[in-house]
C-alpha angles and dihedrals in degrees: 000000000000119000123225120202119203116197120200120185115202141182121175093346100143091137094050110033098080096045089045093053091048092049093049094047091049091049094049094044087060087058096042092114089065107025143037114209149197128197118209121194117191115196116206095209099291117203096209131060096289093114095050090051091049091053089055092046092050092047090056097047124030091198089068115080133184138202119196116202118218090231140351107293096180138263096290108039097050099054091041091053091048093052088055090053095056120106104197131113085249135011126220119197119210130175115237095228095072093244087121106067113238092209088071090074096084089048091052091049092048091055090045089055087051088063105267114140094199128031114191125200107222116203107222097167135011136204089210124087112326090210092057091047090052093048091048090050091053091047093050092049092049093049090046091053095046100041126087086211118076099247121208112238118227093002109141098177094272105136149077127292124193116231089248090062092043086058089054089054091050091054097046094080092198110162092200104039122183102196095193092056093042091053091049092047103039107015115121123215100355123197119198122209120187123225142165116249111232128218118269107272097219142333130041127291117248091214116109137159093284096048091048090047090051090052092049094047093046091056092044095049094041100046110021139055093205096114094054091042092051089050092051097046094041091050092050092045095048092045091051094047092047091051091049091047092051091049091048091050090050092051093046092048090053090051098042121354092194093068093063093051091052091050098063095119096058089049092052090049090050091051092051090047092053091045090051091051090050092051091049094049093044091052092048092050088047089062089059092046092051090049091050091046092054091052094046092052088054095203119181117270092239140344111233122221100184143359126204127200094003111136 
């Protein structure tokens, strides 16, 4: 009998973790004639009662496992590490807030049985903020245009991964993994299934401007050259314009020196404009340098504090 692993990342999900475990167990029990299963929760150092609840859940069902991180290692490292700890013939990732519909699991498994190594849930509509959905759509299209890798639009990581691809993830040894980009770049035989993203069942999302910015920059620095290209082209453009401006000022001063003295304000504005461009380009290149630095240091994805129900 094939074994299905379900991985659930969580952070401050005290209102959702018990209902999620019950929903997943109920879903997998309906498929018990075909599949054995394990459910792995990984807690990214929650500050509420999530861990206490997980201990109770694991005590009541030995097929449910838990990993507790020693601190918060971010929204990418923790789920990636958990996927690599699963033992099933395939691994399905599900968010703990119920935005990923549980009833998609049989559909994922059906496509996996048809031979697909990866089944991606593609978010076509969302009951969350329409503004955020629009901004995400723009972001995905920009990344798709700029990247040399064919990116998957509105893929959040919700999907099924065959054990052969999980083994690929284990061997990558990337200290700053971006699962969506890795799937697009290395994933074999991908099947896409559309779904509507539901509202968060309870609790408050941990995503904010900075976490979303981190996600955007990680995809940009990992899969595009746009930052370096902007720096190169902006530098050439600004150098050319500055040279032309200097030549024009020289000619005008030779004709009438009084004109240059009276044009001090435009020159100051031009200096501030060039300085602003330099700061922008330097900051953008800095994002690439920070990404390279994280990979060179080769730090571990997470440091575990505790494991439950691991033999």
